[in-house]
N, C-alpha and C positions, 0 to 999 in steps of 0.2 A: 516460524523461521523468517517469514517475510517481514513481519512487523518488529522483530527484535533487532535493534541497531547494533547489538554486540556480536551478531552473526553476519559476516561479510558474505553476502549472497553471490557476489561477483568474483570471489576468490577462485583461482584456477587450481583444481585438485591434481590434474594431470593434463598433458597436452590434448587439447580438444574437449576437455571435461571440466565444467564448472562445479564448484562445491555443491551448489544447489541441485544440480543434476544428479550427482552421486548420492546425495542425501535422499532425493526423490526415489531413486531406485531402491535404496535400502528400505525406506518406509513402505514402498509398494510390496517388496518381498515379505516384510513383516506383516503387512496387511493380509497378503495371501495366506501366510502361515496361520494367522489368527482365524481366518475363515475356515480353513481346512480343519483346524483344531476344534472350532466351534460346531462343525458339521459332525465330527466323530464323537463328540460328547453329547450324550442324550440329555436334553433339558427337561425339567419338571413342567407339569401343566401350569403351575402358577407363573413360572418364569416365561413360559411360552406366551401366556396371556399378556404379560407385561411387555414382551417384545412386540406383539401385535398392536398394543396400545401406542407404543412409541412409533411404530411404522405408520399407523393411521394419523398420528399427530403430524409427522413430517409430510405425509400426503396432503393433510388439510392445509398446512402452511403453503405448500406448493400451489394448491388450488387457489387459495386467496391471493398469492403473489401474481399468479396468471390472471386472475380476474382484475386486479388493480392495473396490471400492465395493458390489458385489452380494452377495458371500458373507461379507465381514468387516466391513461397515458402516463403512468408512473413507471419509469424505467428501471429504477434501482433494484427492486426485488429480483428481476430476471436479467438485468443488464450486466451483472458480474458473474463470470464463469465460475469463480471460486465458490459462490453460494450454491450453485447447482452440483458441483463435484464434491464439495467437502461434507455435505450432509450425509450421503450414504457411506462415505469413508468413516466419519466419526461414529455413525450409528452402528456400523459393522464392528468397529473396535469396542464400543461400549457393550454390545451384546456379548462378545466373546469374553470381555473382562468379567461380566456378570457370572458367566458360566464358570470361568476359572476360579473366581472367588469362592463360589459355592462348592466346587469339586476339589480344589487343590489345597492340600493341608498347609502349604507354605504361602498361601495367598497374601498373608499379612505383609510379607516382604515386598511383594509386587505393589501392594497398596501404598507402602511407604515410599518406595522408589518413584512412583507416579506422582505422589503428593509433593515430594521434594522437588521433582523436575518442574511441576506446574507452579510451585511457589517461586522458584528461581526465575522462571520464564515470565511470570506476571510482574515480579519485581523489576525485571530488566526492561519490560515493555510498556508498563503503565505510565501514563502521563496525565497532568491536570492542566496543562497550559495550551493544548490544542486538541481539536476534534477533527481528524482528517482521515481520508481513506488510505493514504500512503504516508508513512512516517517521513519520507524524504521531502515532502512538501510542507514540512512544519514551519518553514520560514515565512509563509504567506503574510500573516498579520504583521510580522516584524518588518518585512520589506515595505508594505503599504504604509506603516507608521513612519518609517524613515522617509519615504518619498513625500508623504503628506507634509512633514516638517521641512523638507527641502523646497517644495513648490509653493507652500503657503505664502501669500503676499507678493508672489513674483508674477508679474504680468508678462505674457509672452504673446508675440504677434501671431504665432501659429500654435496649433495644438501639438503637443509633444507626443511621441510614440514610445512604447516599451515593447521590445521583442522578448517573449517568454519562451524558453526552450520547452520542448515537448512535455517532459516529465513534470515540469513545474506549472504548466499552463492551467489545468482545471481549477486548482485551489487558488492560485494567485490571481487568475482572471476574474474569479468570483468577487474578490475584494476590490481589485482595481476598478472593475466596471461598476461597482457599487459606490465606492468612495469618490472616484474621480469621474466627473461627467463632461466638463469642458477642458480640463487641463491636460488629460493624459488619454491617449488611444492605445488600447491593448491589441497586440497582434501575436499570433502563434508563429513559431519558427522551429524548424528542424535543423537549423544552422547550415543549410545547404546553400542558401542565397542571402546575401547581406543587402537588406533594404535600407541601410543607414538609419537604424532605430536610434532615437535619442538616448534611450536606456536599454540595457540588455541583462536579463537575469538567466543564469545558466547553472545547471546542476553540477555537483562536484565531479560526476563521472564524465562530463563532457567539457571540462574547462580547457582542455587542449585544443578544442575546435573553435575557440573564440577568435574572431578576426583581429588583426593587429591595429585596426582603426579604433579599437576601444581601450579605454584605460580603466583599471580597477577603482571602484568607488568605495565599496564596503564589502567585507567578507561576512557571510552569515554561517549558520551552522551546517546547512546542507547545500549551499550554493553561494555564488558570488554575483554582486551587482556591478555592471559596467556602464560607463557613459561614453558616448561617441566623442572622440577627440575634436577639438576645434580645428578649423581649416588651417590655422597657423601651425598648430602642432603637427597636423598630418603632412603638411608641406615640408616640415623639418625632417 
């Protein structure tokens, strides 16, 4: 749901309730139903062994991730909450599906429904032009390419600064700090204080918070690039 751009996670379902919150409750109730169903249906010895193998596999992955985090200072395996919570969630659903498929005479309908949904979701979410953690930050390379064309060959007496709004910062900062060494200084901003950045990149969700001192330079897919107005324009 998070990675699929065709699903608006910020849509309001009812006053005080976002779509993603309602969907989360529905999936949680389904998960609880699956667990209860799986507990009531007695599994075969062969299936039980396969479940234990899967459990030990997940446990082994968790141990390796913790080892890398502790001794090699690699934060990614344990730095994302989603990785910790999704594994038991998916494992529980898979185990119940295995039981239902073996015990339920109409299991083929379930298999087809799941397959159709996964194919649609994969088709909607897959991409070959960016490798990112969040799909909203897919403009990073495009923004850097544009800025590189704008700044190349232009000598400035001072190092320019770009303020990057919170959501866009991790991915975009990686490229700006790699490509630009002397021309551009990268700064994080939550749009609460205007430090008069020369450039400003803001996500679509927070465009209404852009200060009036900035003018739109270019629109990208998930955000807009702004430039600080000159003193003459601001005085007008």
